[in-house]
N, C-alpha and C positions, 0 to 999 in steps of 0.2 A: 503493499501500499504506499501511496505517496503523499504526503502533508506539503503543500508551497508555503514559505514563509519569505517574504520581502524582507530583505535586511535593511531595518530601518537604525539600529544602534548597534556596533560593533561591540559592544561591551557585555551584551547578554551572555548568560553562562553556557549556552550551548555552543558559542562560536570560540570557548577559551581554548581546546584542544588546536585550532586552527590559529589561534594566536600563539601557542607557545610550541610552535612547529619544530625550532632549534631544539627541543628538549625534548630528543628521542629516547633518552633513559628513563624519564620520567612517565613518558606515553607508555613504555614498557612494562614500567610497575603498575600503573593503572589499568593494564589488557587492554590497551587500545593502539591502534597505528592509522596514519595518516597515507592516502594513496595520491600519488601526483600525478597531475595529467588526466586527459582524456581516455587513453588506452588503458591506462591501470585503472582508472575508476571504473570503465565499462565493464573490466575483466572483473573488478571485484561485485560488481551489480549482478553478473552474470555467474557469479559462484554460488558455491553454497554457505561460506563464510558470512555472520552476520555484519549489518551495515547498519549503522546509525543515523548517519545523515550526509549529504553532500553539499559542497557549494559550488557555483557556478553562476556565469552570465545568462541574461535570457536566451541568446542564441543556442544554447545546449540543453534548454530545458524541454522541449518536446523529445528529442532524441534520447537523452539519458532517462529523463524522466518517465517513458513507456517503460523501462527496464525495471524501475522502482515500484510503478505501480503492479508488477507481476510477481514481488516480492510476498512472502507472509508477514515478516514484521514491515512495523510503520517506518517509513523512510523521510526524515525530514530535507527537503529541499531548500538551502539556503539561498536565494537569488539577488545579485546584484551586479552593477556594472562592474567590468574586470578592474577599472581602477580603484575600484570601493576594495574589493578582494585583495587588490595588490597591498593596498592599507592595513587590512586585517593581519595580512601573513606578515610585512614588512618588507618582500624582494619582490622584484618583477615574477611576473606568470606568463609564460608564452599562451596558453590556453585558458587560463583562468579556474581550471575545474581540479577538484579536490573532492576526497571523499574520506569518511572517517568509518573504520571496521573495528570489532572487536576481535582480539587474538583468538583462533581457535584453540580448545585443548591440543595438549600433546597426545599423539597415539602410545598406548601402551605397545611394546616390542612383540609380545604375544599374539596381538591384535593385527599387527602388519605382517607379522608371518603367515597367518592364518588367512589373511586376505590378498596374499601376492600369489599368483601361480607362480610354478617354477617353469624353468630356472629362475630362481629369486635373483633380484640385482637390488642390494642397498648400496648406498654412501654412506659416509661419516667425514665431520670436520673436526679437526682438533686444532684449538689454539689461533684460530681464523679470526682475528678481532676486526679486520678491515670491513665494514657492513656494505662498501662497495664492491669486494671482491667476493663475498658472501652471496649478493644478491646475483651476480653473474654465474657463479657456481650452482646456484638454485635453477636457474633457469636453464642451465645445461643438462642437470639432470632431470628437468620436465621434459626436454626435448628427446633425450636420449635414453629413455626409459627406466630410470631409476624409480623404483616402486616406495622407497620412504628414505628418509635424509635423518641420520642418527645426528643429532647436532651437541657437541662434547662441550662439557661444562665449563671449559675454558674460552668457547668460542661465543662471537656474536649472537645474537638472535636474528632468525631470518625475517622477523616481523619489525625489526626498527626500520624507521621510515625509509632511510638510505639504501637499504637491502631491497626493500618493497619495490622502490623505483628502480633500481636495477635489475632484478627479476623481470621487469616489465609484466607484473602481475603473475608471472609463473608459480609464484609461492602460494598461490590460491588452489592450485592443483597437488601441490606434493605434499604427501605425508609426512609432518614431522614425529621424531621420536627425541625425548629429552631424558637421556639416562642422567642418573645421579653420578655415575661414574663412566664415563667411555669404556674403560679397560675391563672393567665388568660388565658392560654389553657385549664387548667383543668376546669374553670368555664363554657368555651364555651363549652367542652365535656359532662358536665352534662346536659346543655341546650339541647343537641343533643341527649340526653338519653343513653350516654355512663358513665358506673361507674368508678369513680378512686377508686383504690384500695390502699392505704398505705402500702408498705411491713415495719412493725414498729415491731422491737423484742420485744419490750416493752410494750406490750398493752395485756390485758386479754380480749379485745372486743371480738375477733373473732381467732379462731385455722384457719391454713388453709386450712385442710380438711372441715371445717363447712362452708366457705364461697361458694358463689354461684357464678362462673364465667361462668356461661353458656349463659349470654347476653352480649351484648355489653359492653366490658372492658377496663380499661387502669391499669396498675399496675406501681406503680410508687417507684423506688428504688433509695436510699440515699447513701452517703459513708458509709466505715465502723466505721470511728473516729465519725462523727458528726451526722449520719443518715439524715434524712429528714430535710428541715428547720421549723420552727415553722408554717411559712406562708403555705407551701406546705402542710402539716400535716392539717392544719385547710381546706384547699381546698378539700382535698381527701374527699369522703363520707364514705370510711370502712377503720378500722385501722386491719390490718390482719398479725398475727406472725406465725413463723414456730415453731412448740413445741421443745422443747430441754432437754436435761438431765441439772441438775442440777450443776452449776459451769461454765457453757459454756452460755454467755448471747447474743451472735451474731454469725452469721457466715460471711466469706468473701461475699460481694456483687455479685462476680460470681456466687459462691455456691449457694446463696438463689435466683437468678435470675433463675437458672436452676430446683431448687426445685417449685417454684411459677409456673412456664409457664409449667414445667410437668403436676402440679397437674389441670390446665387449660385444658390442652391436655385429662387427664384422664378423667375430668368431661363432655368435649364433645364428647367422644367416638372415641378418636384418638389415644388413646395410648392403 
């Protein structure tokens, strides 16, 4: 359902999350997130994620409002000229379209395993604190068939605003598992027959094309600077590296994710 509200004051409580967009961590603690831009907001409205409100100029109301009308919950559309909305957020906006959603609950590991047909493909991130990079990793995972993403306790969260933006809304399609301990989750996966591969550039153990990804597997990615923690590295069953030319010792984590996941699809006859 849609309820249209013309903005007459920028100080009303319902607009507070849009006034505080730079306070991403505060939003996360409140269990909310902001979607930026027409495409991401559209994908939010088309997703099963709960939508609280949208803000937009009149030119977008008919199009995005029709999507909001189809939803079960009441979505408030705050409407004003783009110039007014830029005053609200405090920075220029290309389209003037934003959405406010509620962060969905994490998926239990058991549920993800039960709902994922084999051969399973999971991914995990350890120590990935760059929201921008995490958003691209999420987009790669959604595009290349990952069935669930394990978000380690030392990583940023995929529903931080910048991660949502860089995922281009792909985060709305990807089940997230948030284990209290990534090491313990990897051990649990091993007990259930899921092999965890550490994406580790500094290993001679196995090159990417030689690894066998045809069975149930989870690929674990770390940050560019520190890589995987020693504990997570030890928990994984195999270390796998992408062969690179001399003088380059690693790839950006988003690029590495794409390379690994494409190789999985190639081996499974999906590429």
